[in-house]
C-alpha positions, -999 to +999 in steps of 0.1 A: -402+677-116-390+643-129-405+610-141-411+587-112-391+554-113-412+523-118-403+509-083-407+527-050-374+523-031-375+541+003-337+539+008-329+560-022-350+590-010-349+590+028-314+601+035-315+626+006-346+644+018-336+644+054-303+660+046-320+685+024-345+696+051-318+699+078-292+717+057-318+742+046-329+750+081-365+738+075-368+724+111-361+759+125-389+780+138-386+811+116-420+826+111-421+860+128-456+869+138-470+834+135-485+816+164-457+798+184-461+761+189-437+742+211-429+706+221-399+692+238-386+656+234-381+634+264-342+636+262-329+601+255-297+589+272-266+600+255-255+564+257-287+551+242-297+537+208-331+538+192-355+512+205-391+506+195-404+527+223-384+557+211-398+550+176-434+553+189-427+583+211-409+603+185-432+594+157-461+608+176-442+640+184-431+644+148-467+640+135-479+668+157-449+690+149-452+686+111-489+691+114-485+724+133-458+736+108-482+729+079-509+747+097-488+779+096-476+778+132-440+787+142-433+751+153-404+743+176-394+708+185-367+711+212-342+683+209-314+671+233-299+643+252-296+634+289-262+629+304-275+597+320-253+596+351-252+559+359-254+546+323-226+569+310-203+563+339-207+526+334-200+528+297-167+547+303-157+525+332-163+494+311-141+507+283-114+516+308-115+480+321-109+467+286-077+486+281-043+471+283-035+473+311-070+476+326-078+509+343-103+517+371-121+550+378-103+552+411-069+552+393-077+588+385-088+619+402-125+629+398-116+657+374-095+634+353-122+608+351-148+634+342-125+646+314-125+611+300-163+610+300-165+643+281-140+628+256-161+597+252-192+619+246-174+639+219-163+608+201-190+582+207-219+598+225-252+607+209-255+578+184-292+580+190-295+615+175-284+600+141-310+573+145-337+599+152-328+614+119-333+580+102-369+580+117-375+614+101-378+635+132-380+672+123-362+685+154-345+718+158-310+704+156-294+738+153-302+743+190-296+708+203-293+708+241-275+686+266-284+683+303-248+692+312-242+719+287-231+752+303-264+770+302-284+741+314-260+734+342-264+769+354-302+764+356-297+732+376-275+749+402-299+778+406-328+755+411-310+735+437-298+765+456-332+783+455-350+752+467-325+749+496-329+785+506-367+781+506-365+750+528-378+727+501-345+708+496-326+694+526-303+666+538-318+637+557-312+601+568-337+578+552-339+545+534-330+544+497-328+518+470-290+511+473-272+494+445-241+476+460-227+469+426-227+506+415-223+520+450-251+545+447-287+552+455-310+546+425-346+555+416-375+531+416-374+532+378-340+516+378-351+487+400-362+456+382-383+431+403-377+395+395-392+363+409-366+340+424-367+308+443-362+316+480-369+304+515-391+313+544-376+308+579-395+309+612-375+322+642-381+321+680-373+353+699-373+346+737-391+370+760-369+389+784-386+375+815-380+339+803-417+331+801-416+319+766-410+328+729-426+349+702-424+335+667-416+356+637-411+347+600-387+362+575-372+356+540-340+374+552-329+359+585-295+377+584-312+411+590-322+400+625-288+412+635-302+448+631-338+441+644-351+469+666-386+456+675-412+430+670-446+443+658-481+428+665-515+441+655-531+463+682-563+442+681-545+408+681-557+393+715-529+367+714-503+393+720-522+421+739-504+413+772-470+413+755-471+448+740-445+469+757-424+440+769-390+431+755-376+401+737-339+392+737-325+388+702-307+355+695-270+358+686-266+395+697-285+393+729-299+428+724-332+437+741-359+450+717-395+460+724-428+444+713-448+472+697-483+475+684-486+485+648-513+478+621-485+467+597-486+433+614-513+412+598-529+387+623-538+364+594-503+360+581-480+335+598-478+340+635-491+375+633-458+388+647-434+406+625-397+414+630-389+451+624-356+461+608-360+498+601-325+502+586-331+476+559-368+475+549-390+503+537-421+492+555-401+486+587-387+521+584-422+535+587-430+512+616-398+523+633-407+559+630-442+553+644-426+534+672-405+565+681-371+554+667-352+584+653-336+578+619-302+585+634-307+557+660-318+531+635-292+503+631-274+498+598-257+464+595-244+467+559-217+487+542-218+502+507-209+468+492-237+450+512-212+433+535-219+430+573-206+457+595-208+462+632-238+481+645-238+508+672-240+485+702-211+463+690-228+430+696-225+414+662-200+385+666-166+393+650-167+362+627-198+376+609-182+410+601-173+414+565-195+386+552-218+391+522-255+389+529-256+355+513-227+342+535-242+359+566-275+342+559-260+307+560-240+315+592-269+331+610-293+302+601-267+277+614-263+296+647-301+299+652-305+262+645-277+253+668-291+274+696-326+262+692-341+294+678-350+280+644-385+266+640-384+237+615-408+235+586-428+203+583-437+194+547-467+175+535-449+142+540-441+150+576-404+156+570-387+185+587-367+212+570-349+244+581-371+265+559-401+265+536-396+271+498-411+303+486-411+324+453-399+358+463-403+391+445-367+404+447-354+438+435-324+439+412-305+468+397-315+470+361-279+479+351-257+462+377-278+431+380-272+428+417-298+426+445-309+461+456-307+467+494-329+492+513-301+511+530-302+538+556-279+567+546-277+605+544-289+619+511-304+651+497-342+653+494-367+675+478-399+683+497-420+667+469-453+669+489-452+707+490-442+710+453-469+684+443-499+704+456-499+731+428-494+703+402-524+684+416-545+715+414-533+722+378-547+689+367-579+693+387-585+727+372-578+717+337-547+739+333-530+706+324-551+681+305-540+645+308-549+623+278-562+597+282-582+610+311-581+575+327-546+583+339-558+611+362-568+587+390-533+571+390-517+606+389-537+618+419-532+587+439-494+589+435-491+627+439-513+628+470-492+601+487-459+613+474-427+607+494-396+629+498-376+627+465-340+615+469-320+636+444-284+626+453-264+599+437-229+586+446-213+590+412-186+612+396-204+620+363-232+644+366-241+678+382-220+678+414-241+690+442-234+727+450-229+721+487-197+726+507-192+715+543-173+728+572-168+714+607-197+716+631-196+732+665-197+714+699-200+737+729-188+765+706-157+746+696-150+736+660-152+698+657-146+674+628-164+641+629-156+614+604-188+594+611-210+624+604-234+612+630-224+629+663-219+664+651-234+674+618-211+694+595-222+729+585-235+730+549-229+760+526-252+757+496-243+782+469-241+783+431-203+787+431-172+777+451-163+814+456-197+820+472-193+790+494-159+802+506-173+836+513-202+821+533-177+799+553-155+829+560-184+848+575-194+817+596-160+809+610-148+845+614-158+848+650-136+818+657-106+835+641-104+809+613-102+812+575-116+785+552-091+763+533-107+742+505-101+704+503-115+678+480-130+656+507-134+652+544-107+626+546-082+650+532-092+675+559-086+650+586-052+640+571-042+676+569-051+681+605-028+653+615+001+665+593+030+690+598+012+713+574-017+719+597-022+756+604-047+763+632-055+796+616-075+778+590-105+756+589-109+729+563-140+728+541-148+703+514-174+698+486-201+673+486-189+645+464-224+634+452-241+643+420-277+650+413-302+624+400-306+629+363-344+632+368-337+664+388-320+681+359-344+668+332-373+681+353-362+716+341-363+706+304-393+727+293-378+760+305-341+755+310-338+745+273-352+780+264-323+798+280-337+803+315-325+819+338-301+840+317-321+848+286-355+865+283-385+849+299-395+820+276-431+827+285-428+861+268-417+844+236-447+821+237-426+791+243-437+784+278-460+767+286-452+741+259-483+731+239-481+694+245-459+667+260-458+632+246-446+606+271-448+570+279-470+563+309-441+546+326-423+579+333-454+598+344-440+602+379-403+602+373-403+629+347-438+643+338-450+650+373-416+665+383-416+688+354-450+700+366-437+706+401-405+724+391-421+743+362-450+757+383-427+766+411-401+784+391-420+797+361-453+803+379-472+784+352-477+749+340-449+734+318-473+721+292-510+724+285-516+688+275-499+656+286-504+627+262-495+593+276-490+565+252-487+528+259-459+504+255-449+485+223-452+448+232-442+417+214-467+401+190-480+378+218-486+408+241-455+400+263-433+429+275-402+432+254-369+425+270-334+415+259-335+386+283-366+372+266-351+378+232-383+394+219-371+429+212-375+445+178-349+467+162-367+497+146-336+504+124-339+469+110-376+476+102-366+509+085-339+491+065-365+465+054-397+486+049-387+522+051-392+548+078-426+559+064-440+524+068-428+521+104-441+556+113-475+549+098-477+516+117-470+534+150-496+560+143-523+536+131-518+513+162-516+541+188-551+541+204-553+565+233-526+550+255-533+513+249-503+491+245-493+482+209-487+447+198-457+446+174-468+431+141-442+432+113-469+421+088-487+454+095-455+473+088-452+454+056-488+463+048-481+500+052-450+497+029-476+483+004-497+513+011-468+536+002-462+516-030-499+519-039-496+557-036-464+557-056-481+537-084-512+560-083-489+590-087-471+573-116-506+568-133-514+604-127-481+616-141-485+594-172-519+609-178-509+645-176-521+650-140-497+672-120-497+693-089-523+720-082-517+757-083-544+766-058-554+758-023-591+760-032-607+730-048-611+735-086-646+738-101-661+704-108-691+696-129-691+658-132-705+637-104-673+617-100-652+649-096-677+665-073-677+633-053-639+630-049-636+666-039-662+661-012-646+629+001-612+646+002-626+674+023-643+650+047-610+631+050-591+663+058-617+673+084-615+638+100-577+640+102-578+675+117-604+666+143-586+633+152-553+651+157-569+678+178-582+650+201-549+631+199-566+601+182-536+591+161-551+558+151-583+575+138-563+602+119-541+575+103-571+554+094-590+583+079-562+592+054-554+556+048-590+547+038-593+578+016-561+572-003-564+534-007-601+529-012-616+561-025-588+577-045-567+547-057-593+519-059-623+539-071-616+574-083-587+565-106-607+535-119-638+556-125-619+583-145-600+559-168-607+566-204-623+600-197-596+622-183-605+657-195-590+690-184-615+693-155-606+658-143-569+666-146-573+697-124-594+679-098-572+648-097-541+670-093-557+690-065-568+659-047-534+643-050-518+675-036-542+674-006-533+637+000-495+645+000-499+674+024-523+656+048-502+624+047-469+642+051-469+643+090-472+605+089-451+596+059-428+626+053-403+610+029-425+596+001-448+626+002-419+651-003-406+630-031-439+628-049-446+665-042-416+676-063-420+649-089-456+659-098-450+696-105-424+724-102-428+738-067-419+771-051-414+755-017-409+722-001-438+701+011-426+703+047-434+741+047-465+739+025-500+750+035-524+727+052-555+722+030-586+743+032-614+719+043-643+740+029-675+721+035-693+741+009-675+720-017-693+689-006-720+679-030-745+655-014-762+645-046-729+636-063-719+617-032-751+597-033-747+589-070-711+577-068-719+558-037-746+540-055-723+533-085-696+519-062-721+497-043-735+483-076-701+475-091-690+459-058-721+438-055-719+426-091-682+418-087-688+399-055-716+379-072-693+370-101-666+359-078-688+338-056-704+321-086-671+314-103-680+336-134-649+338-156-633+373-152-635+381-189-671+370-194-696+398-202-730+392-188-764+407-199-786+422-172-821+435-168-835+457-140-867+452-122-886+478-100-861+506-107-873+540-098-868+571-119-836+582-100-821+547-104-829+546-141-813+580-146-782+569-127-780+538-149-782+559-180-756+584-169-731+557-158-738+530-184-703+530-199-687+529-165-709+501-153-700+481-184-663+487-180-660+480-143-687+454-137-685+438-172-723+437-176-745+454-202-783+457-208-796+427-227-819+398-230-818+377-198-831+341-200-824+308-183-803+308-152-798+342-135-781+357-105-799+385-086-783+416-071-806+438-050-796+474-046-819+497-028-854+493-045-841+477-077-832+441-085-805+435-112-809+401-129-776+389-144-779+364-172-756+335-166-767+315-197-740+290-205-712+309-187-714+285-157-730+251-150-758+262-127-765+227-113-728+221-105-725+256-090-756+249-067-740+217-056-706+233-050-722+261-029-743+237-009-713+216+000-693+247+009-722+260+031-724+227+049-687+226+056-686+262+068-716+257+091-701+225+105-669+243+114-688+273+127-710+251+150-680+231+162-662+263+172-694+276+188-695+244+209-659+249+221-666+285+230-697+275+248-678+251+270-668+269+302-639+245+308-623+255+275-627+292+280-614+292+315-585+267+312-572+273+276-545+298+270-560+333+262-544+333+227-561+299+220-595+313+231-590+345+210-581+324+179-612+302+184-634+333+185-617+348+154-621+315+135-658+312+146-665+347+133-647+339+100-667+307+094-700+323+104-694+351+078-683+325+052-715+305+057-736+336+054-718+348+023-721+315+005-758+312+015-764+346-001-746+335-032-768+304-035-799+325-030-789+347-059-791+318-083-827+323-094 
């Protein structure tokens, strides 16, 4: 217990208290016999740094965790980081490139490079964990996890192998989002769509029989080298007679069929669409419906998005090796020269090779290069089968999605889910536990470099030893023993060398790694020690109680946790899924580095303190709606913390300390009964709001109680009459405030908790208040409410009429009933002190204040010039009404509302409401002048 400094300085208390909590193990769940409560954090990338979205997400989680801990539950907040395959590999490769001399990943073996990544993680990785501490996150750091730590990796391997054995994980040739810059498949979340200025070309494809042409349009003319069909709508009468016939592709001369498919829109362009199944997701589906096997679909690009020869060998040699941009120019030139390019005629009648178009183009969010749909062999999970139980869990209520409005989106995506590509062409990550040996052709072992004619035999096991044993059994009948190599190329080189021994067969490990979303999908149970340790469900840690997540990863992470958790744990991974919105710039725009409108949460913490930023996040989080960043609001919550600090200093200076009991002390005066009742109602409101995940309502309830009722009114009402009862009540209420506010503002509340009284325990592990409704006294509440309304009305009248602050006014009361007269008598001294009015002779000019049935006449006498005041008010009313009506006219003009920028319309509406309120307030003031 110590005297509070005059000035509240967050920086001096935050690091001290966080270090104290963590070093004393106060984030650890250590309450045997208590109800377990569990939440897991969405593991941030090990390469990441705290951004404003992290600040929102983790603030909400910490509020729930601290609340559960204060409620006596054995609260566990699981913390960890994701190995972030692409991001981490890029960071390390970038550092290697900056060395002298520069190094490349391929200068090293895979194992050597992976060692460098681990070394980077040990030295530089995990910066974000320190930043989460700055935010005040009460995570269980003693058991921090990493998606590539030994135990977690074991769980990942087991899940992969088990799914494969059950037929739910397989290898297939399909289109993926291919990043030519990184040389790997990527997820939809890693694709950033941008609008670019492009072109639209129209091409003529001649019919095989020479009877004419069919016209198609495209934004990518170079892909015509791998076209496999032209599609028309089945009901399009223009092409009914052509369905089933062939066209001859320009440049390559290949014959391709005209097929009927509803993908072709008769209303767009010519109604005929070129189909390139190997390089367009929609075309891939059309190709499958047309009967093209994936293995037969043409792929005209290599891993760097350069032109390669297709199966029929008809692409001209001078196009091979060109980039897509170079090939586009060359192909267009050839089409034009050969008469297959249809010119575009602009509005002035001039001809051009193409028509300008704005095109939605996919880019890699990290590489910055154009993403190519690319046909390649990858590992896939049968997401459709795994999705069914997850869909049922949400429908049955086993998983509650909050806000419920997200359910429709969830069902739509899950019911139309596609196979999940889980392989990535990287070195950093969980290497896929699959080994390959040569396939068999007519019973003879055959190696095939292309991997297309004879599929290699996969051996999917959790360890290399198990793979060798499985290969030994498979090749035993051929008299061969497996010999392990790093890759297929090494096997082929060995076969052509003098070291080749026909008694052996070469096997090699899959070089790909798993998508990081695959491993993070196991987070709710693999972090609990599964599969080695005891069933986490037995310890009450599975299912988790709640998951807090941004809506943008509903499908990438949340849904996949549902699928994997239900499949392997036979129960849902969490009972409630709360989806919050995005934090946007002040103008509502999405934040991005390219726009320069991002906000650094650490900068806000440095400026205003973590408590202020946390409270802003909670107060603005309204059931998943996006949050507009407003630094002024953060500053306002810093002022809120300062107000509580100053109120605590007032209490401390007046002998008011902490309370020794959970129960409210006995109160006899109306003001003490009132504040106890208001405190209990605030606690109930916070509890109910948090139970419903209404973070904004919970924050607002405690804010209004602290700022208005406790600081602005209660402390004012008790000044000059602080007896022992009042000390006890004020100390108890202040304790309740600190406990209830702690989940939102942990640092200032812990500091004040210890400053106000000697404590047996820290606030972080205190007891949540007892909200006993029996302590609410309606009569006392009505009396103090009446008193507050009277003082507020008198103060407003004085301000509006320019009464000097120090002037004391006489008053008389008309039509007051017995209850009002009794209230006046009981509170006469308080009314005189706070409203600066006293009973007396009222003559001459007066101002009237009507409260319930009574009219209070305030004698203005010579305090103000009544005539001048009437003139001033009349002019002010006229000005306010003029502005109000002008704004109303603008808002009533459809042209303004429809054409003006939304922010201009919104400002006009706000200004109109302000001027209308001002005119009404001034008119009321004029009416008070009797």
